C-alpha positions as CSV (number, residue, x, y, z in Angstrom):
1,X,0.4,-0.1,0.0
2,X,1.8,3.5,-1.0
3,X,1.0,6.2,1.2
4,X,-0.2,9.5,-0.4
5,X,1.5,13.1,1.2
6,X,-1.5,14.2,2.8
7,X,-2.3,10.7,4.6
8,X,-1.7,11.2,8.1
9,X,1.7,9.9,9.5
10,X,2.9,9.8,13.1
11,X,6.2,9.2,14.4
12,X,7.3,8.9,17.8
13,X,10.8,10.5,18.8
14,X,12.6,9.9,22.4
15,X,15.6,13.1,23.4
16,X,17.5,11.4,25.6
17,X,20.1,13.6,28.0
18,X,20.1,17.3,27.5
19,X,18.4,17.2,24.3
20,X,14.8,17.1,25.8
21,X,15.9,20.5,26.9
22,X,15.8,22.0,23.2
23,X,11.9,21.0,23.9
24,X,10.2,24.3,25.1
25,X,8.2,21.0,27.8
26,X,11.4,19.6,28.2
27,X,9.7,15.9,27.0
28,X,11.9,13.1,26.8
29,X,9.2,11.7,24.1
30,X,7.0,13.1,21.7
31,X,4.8,12.0,19.2
32,X,5.5,14.3,15.7
33,X,2.4,14.0,12.5
34,X,4.1,14.5,9.6
35,X,2.4,15.3,6.3
36,X,4.7,12.9,4.2
37,X,8.4,11.0,4.4
38,X,10.2,13.4,5.7
39,X,14.7,13.6,6.7
40,X,14.7,13.5,9.8
41,X,17.7,16.4,9.9
42,X,14.5,18.3,8.3
43,X,11.8,17.4,11.2
44,X,15.0,18.5,14.1
45,X,15.6,22.2,12.2
46,X,11.5,22.0,12.7
47,X,11.8,21.4,15.9
48,X,14.7,23.7,16.6
49,X,16.9,20.8,17.8
50,X,20.6,21.9,16.7
51,X,21.8,18.3,14.5
52,X,25.5,18.9,16.2
53,X,23.7,18.0,19.5
54,X,23.1,14.6,18.3
55,X,25.7,11.5,18.5
56,X,23.4,8.5,18.4
57,X,20.4,8.1,16.0
58,X,18.2,5.1,16.2
59,X,15.5,4.3,14.4
60,X,13.3,1.2,15.1
61,X,16.8,-0.2,17.0
62,X,18.6,0.2,14.3
63,X,21.6,2.5,14.3
64,X,21.8,5.3,10.9
65,X,23.7,8.0,10.5
66,X,21.5,10.9,10.7
67,X,22.4,12.3,7.6
68,X,20.9,10.2,5.8
69,X,18.0,9.5,8.1
70,X,14.6,9.5,6.6
71,X,11.4,8.6,8.7
72,X,8.5,6.6,7.4
73,X,5.0,6.1,9.4
74,X,5.4,4.8,13.0
75,X,9.0,4.9,12.9
76,X,10.4,5.1,16.6
77,X,13.4,7.5,16.6
78,X,16.0,7.9,19.3
79,X,18.5,10.9,19.4
80,X,21.4,10.5,21.9
81,X,23.9,13.6,22.9
82,X,27.6,13.0,23.2
83,X,28.3,11.7,27.0
84,X,31.1,13.4,29.0
85,X,32.2,12.7,32.3
86,X,35.3,13.8,34.8
């Protein structure tokens, strides 16, 4: 079944660590409606999440390069920042 671009699509996005502070409500888990299949980098730009803050990207449990990520219906995306410690 092919999806039309105007069919409602939804993705789930998890923001780990300090990435949640880029959300106005500081949520770790968001559900986002999409009008069509979209690049993850475009979604992050809309949400004002700097791609430079994202170290690991996982889509449906598979680690993928952020710049190559396209979001499909029902995808579960997890974003992780780089960790630092002392």
